[in-house]
C-alpha positions as CSV (number, residue, x, y, z in Angstrom):
1,X,-0.3,-0.3,0.0
2,X,2.8,2.2,1.1
3,X,4.4,2.0,-2.8
4,X,0.8,3.0,-4.4
5,X,1.0,6.2,-2.1
6,X,4.9,6.9,-3.4
7,X,3.7,6.2,-6.9
8,X,0.2,8.2,-6.7
9,X,2.0,11.4,-5.2
10,X,5.2,11.1,-7.4
11,X,2.3,10.8,-10.5
12,X,0.7,14.1,-9.2
13,X,3.9,15.9,-8.6
14,X,5.0,15.0,-12.3
15,X,1.7,16.2,-13.8
16,X,1.9,19.6,-12.0
17,X,5.7,19.9,-13.1
18,X,4.0,19.3,-16.7
19,X,1.1,21.6,-16.4
20,X,3.2,24.6,-17.4
21,X,3.3,23.1,-21.1
22,X,-0.3,22.9,-21.5
23,X,-2.2,25.8,-22.6
24,X,-4.5,27.5,-19.9
25,X,-7.6,26.6,-21.8
26,X,-6.5,22.7,-21.4
27,X,-5.5,22.3,-17.8
28,X,-8.8,21.0,-16.5
29,X,-9.2,18.5,-19.4
30,X,-5.4,17.5,-19.1
31,X,-5.7,16.8,-15.3
32,X,-9.0,14.9,-16.0
33,X,-7.7,12.7,-18.6
34,X,-4.2,12.1,-16.4
35,X,-6.3,11.3,-13.6
36,X,-8.7,8.8,-15.0
37,X,-5.5,7.4,-17.0
38,X,-3.7,6.5,-13.8
39,X,-7.1,5.2,-12.1
40,X,-7.3,3.1,-15.2
41,X,-3.5,1.8,-14.9
42,X,-3.9,0.9,-11.0
43,X,-7.2,-0.9,-11.6
44,X,-6.7,-4.8,-11.3
45,X,-6.9,-6.5,-14.5
46,X,-10.1,-8.4,-15.4
47,X,-8.6,-10.7,-17.6
48,X,-6.2,-12.4,-15.4
49,X,-8.0,-13.1,-12.3
50,X,-5.1,-15.5,-11.1
51,X,-2.7,-12.7,-10.4
52,X,-4.7,-10.1,-8.7
53,X,-2.1,-7.9,-6.5
54,X,-4.9,-5.8,-4.7
55,X,-8.0,-7.2,-3.7
56,X,-10.4,-4.5,-3.9
């Protein structure tokens, strides 16, 4: 669980650094897509039920 928190915090830090490269009109869209992408990456796989890392 600690590793997940470290990855999420470092990802959010990277997102805030890269925010400077995004036009101010698209900042909300940028954060929305990035957060949805992070959630998708951390979800357990539905195609591989034997090797589930986290039980939600």
